[in-house]
C-alpha positions in Angstrom: 109.4 91.5 81.4 111.9 92.7 78.8 114.9 92.1 81.0 113.8 94.6 83.7 115.8 93.8 86.9 118.0 91.4 85.1 119.7 92.9 82.1 118.1 96.4 82.5 118.7 98.1 85.9 115.7 99.0 88.0 112.3 97.5 88.8 108.7 98.1 88.1 108.4 100.6 91.0 110.4 103.0 88.8 107.5 103.0 86.3 104.5 102.7 88.6 102.2 105.6 89.3 99.0 105.5 91.3 96.4 107.9 92.7 96.8 108.6 96.5 93.1 107.5 96.9 94.1 104.0 95.8 96.7 103.5 98.5 95.6 101.8 101.8 98.0 102.0 104.8 98.7 98.6 106.3 99.2 100.2 109.8 98.5 103.4 111.5 101.5 105.7 112.3 103.3 104.4 115.4 101.7 100.9 115.2 103.7 97.7 114.5 102.8 95.7 111.4 101.1 92.5 112.4 101.3 90.8 109.0 104.4 89.1 107.7 105.7 90.0 104.2 104.3 86.7 102.8 100.8 87.7 104.0 101.2 91.3 102.7 102.4 89.9 99.3 99.2 87.8 99.1 96.8 90.7 99.6 96.7 92.0 96.0 96.0 88.5 94.6 93.3 87.9 97.1 91.7 91.3 96.5 91.8 91.0 92.7 90.3 87.5 92.8 87.4 88.6 95.0 86.8 91.8 92.9 86.8 89.8 89.6 84.4 87.2 91.0 82.0 89.9 92.3 82.1 92.5 89.6 83.2 90.9 86.4 81.8 87.4 86.8 78.6 88.1 88.8 78.0 91.5 87.4 77.5 93.2 90.7 77.1 97.0 90.6 77.6 99.7 93.2 73.8 99.9 93.9 73.9 96.1 94.8 76.3 96.7 97.7 74.9 97.7 101.2 77.3 98.8 103.9 
């Protein structure tokens, strides 16, 4: 981590950039969030685990998915 947040002021959010299309709202405007912070914090790990299993390990491709 190079001391970020400890000996160097700031956090990773200061250095993070993402495309708007990669952002998913957790609630609609005016709604109350039903998930706790612990559950919200687990979402990226759960998503990445599922994605890795499906696409990297099993080799699924876009054509294999039916919605």
